C-alpha positions in Angstrom: 213.7 113.8 197.2 211.4 116.7 198.3 213.4 119.1 196.2 213.0 116.9 193.2 209.2 116.9 193.7 209.1 120.6 194.1 211.1 121.0 191.0 208.7 118.8 189.0 205.7 120.7 190.3 207.3 124.0 189.5 208.2 122.8 186.0 204.6 121.7 185.5 203.3 125.1 186.6 205.7 126.9 184.3 204.8 124.7 181.4 201.1 125.2 182.0 201.6 128.9 182.3 203.6 129.0 179.1 201.0 127.0 177.3 198.1 129.2 178.7 196.7 131.6 176.1 193.4 133.2 175.2 191.2 131.5 172.7 187.6 132.3 171.5 184.5 130.4 170.7 183.9 130.6 166.9 181.0 132.4 165.1 177.4 131.7 165.6 177.7 128.8 168.0 176.7 128.0 171.5 179.0 125.3 172.8 179.1 123.2 175.9 181.8 123.3 178.5 181.9 119.8 180.1 183.6 118.2 183.1 185.2 115.5 180.9 186.5 114.8 177.4 183.3 113.3 176.0 179.9 114.4 174.9 178.1 112.4 177.5 179.7 114.2 180.5 178.1 116.8 182.6 177.7 120.2 181.0 179.2 123.0 183.2 178.1 125.9 181.1 176.9 127.0 177.6 179.4 129.3 175.9 178.2 131.8 173.3 180.2 132.8 170.2 183.0 135.2 171.1 183.4 134.1 174.7 187.1 134.5 175.7 188.6 131.4 177.4 192.0 130.7 178.9 193.6 127.7 177.2 195.2 125.5 179.8 196.0 122.4 177.7 195.4 121.3 174.2 194.7 117.6 174.3 195.1 114.9 171.7 191.5 113.7 172.2 190.2 116.7 170.2 189.3 118.5 173.4 191.0 121.5 175.1 191.1 122.1 178.8 190.1 125.8 179.3 189.1 128.3 182.0 186.4 130.9 181.8 186.9 134.5 183.0 184.8 133.5 186.1 187.3 130.7 187.0 185.2 127.7 185.8 187.4 125.0 184.2 186.3 122.3 181.8 186.6 120.7 178.4 185.5 122.0 175.0 186.0 120.7 171.5 189.3 122.2 170.1 187.9 122.6 166.5 185.5 125.2 167.8 188.3 127.4 169.2 190.4 130.1 167.4 193.1 132.3 168.6 191.5 135.5 167.4 188.0 136.9 168.1 185.3 135.8 165.6 184.1 138.3 163.0 180.7 138.6 164.6 182.4 139.4 167.9 184.6 141.9 166.3 181.7 143.4 164.4 179.7 143.6 167.7 182.7 145.2 169.4 183.1 147.6 166.5 179.5 148.5 166.6 179.7 149.1 170.3 182.8 151.2 169.8 181.0 153.1 167.0 178.0 153.6 169.3 180.3 154.8 172.1 182.0 157.2 169.6 178.6 158.4 168.4 177.6 159.0 172.0 180.9 160.8 172.7 180.3 162.8 169.5 176.8 163.7 170.6 178.2 164.7 174.0 180.9 166.8 172.3 178.3 168.4 170.1 176.2 169.2 173.2 179.3 170.6 175.0 180.1 172.6 171.8 176.6 173.9 171.7 176.8 174.8 175.4 180.1 176.5 174.8 178.7 178.5 171.8 175.8 179.5 174.0 178.2 180.5 176.7 180.2 182.5 174.2 177.0 184.2 173.0 176.0 184.9 176.5 179.5 186.3 177.2 179.2 188.5 174.1 175.8 189.6 175.2 177.1 190.4 178.6 180.1 192.3 177.1 177.7 194.3 175.0 175.5 195.0 178.0 178.6 195.9 180.0 179.7 198.3 177.3 176.2 199.8 177.1 176.1 200.2 180.8 179.5 201.9 180.8 178.4 204.3 178.1 175.2 205.1 180.1 177.3 205.5 183.2 179.6 208.0 181.4 176.5 209.9 180.2 175.1 209.9 183.8 178.4 211.2 185.1 178.4 213.9 182.4 174.8 214.8 183.2 175.6 214.7 186.9 178.6 217.0 186.4 176.4 219.4 184.4 173.7 219.1 187.1 176.3 220.0 189.7 177.5 223.0 187.7 173.9 224.1 187.2 173.2 223.6 190.9 176.3 225.7 191.8 175.2 228.4 189.3 171.7 228.3 190.8 173.2 228.6 194.3 175.3 231.6 193.2 172.2 233.2 191.7 170.2 232.6 194.8 173.0 234.1 196.9 173.0 237.1 194.5 169.2 237.4 194.8 169.4 237.2 198.6 172.1 239.8 198.6 170.1 242.0 196.2 167.0 241.6 198.4 169.0 242.6 201.4 170.4 245.6 199.6 166.9 246.5 198.5 165.6 246.2 202.0 168.5 248.4 203.2 167.7 250.9 200.5 164.0 250.9 201.5 164.9 251.5 205.1 167.3 254.3 204.1 164.6 255.8 201.9 162.1 255.6 204.7 164.5 257.2 207.1 165.1 260.0 204.5 161.4 260.4 204.1 160.9 260.5 207.8 163.7 263.0 208.2 162.3 265.2 205.4 158.9 265.1 207.0 160.5 266.1 210.3 162.4 268.9 208.5 159.2 270.2 206.8 157.4 270.0 210.1 160.2 271.9 211.8 160.3 274.5 209.0 156.6 274.8 209.1 156.7 275.3 212.8 159.4 277.9 212.5 157.5 279.7 209.7 154.3 279.6 211.8 156.2 280.9 214.8 157.7 283.6 212.7 154.3 284.6 211.4 153.0 284.8 214.9 155.9 286.9 216.0 155.4 289.2 213.0 151.8 289.3 213.9 152.7 290.7 217.3 155.6 292.9 216.2 154.2 294.6 213.1 151.2 296.1 214.8 153.4 297.5 217.5 155.7 299.0 214.9 152.8 300.5 213.0 151.4 302.0 216.3 154.8 303.4 217.2 155.0 305.2 213.8 151.6 306.7 214.2 152.4 307.9 217.7 155.6 309.6 216.4 153.6 311.3 213.7 151.1 312.6 216.1 153.9 313.9 218.3 155.3 315.8 215.4 152.1 317.7 214.8 
């Protein structure tokens, strides 16, 4: 007996599930969802056009038993339901989709502009990099020339220093030669003076000796 009850309940659930489908409130209406199948029963909720509902059971009384997406169940007139969304709902949905696409398009345009600016910035950076590389090559060339000039200057300075040293050496040698010449002239002068003195002593004696000899002869 229990198995039979379970089978009936399961069959009812399967039938209800098979009958359940999505329906929509028709255009430009705001209908009442009621607790019973008459217009005098309590209103559970006001349903706007395009509201999706789950159809649980289509009744012969002209009402349908439905469930909202928030789980509220009640009765609504079947003639105000349709199996496809109303045109206004579709139009609103299409407008929202268009608005979304426009927003996406604006976002893509903004991204494209940003990418273009990034590309321009990259091109500018590349140009600056190339310019810097050219300037660096020029600086290296100038530095190389400067190094060559410095080396030549150092060589010239070494030559100048060497020439100055040689000049100083020559000056010292010349001074030594001059000093030696002065000494020689002084020595020669002394010798000549001494010779003159000796001659001064010798010549008178020679002259006296000759005179004495002459007198002896007479």
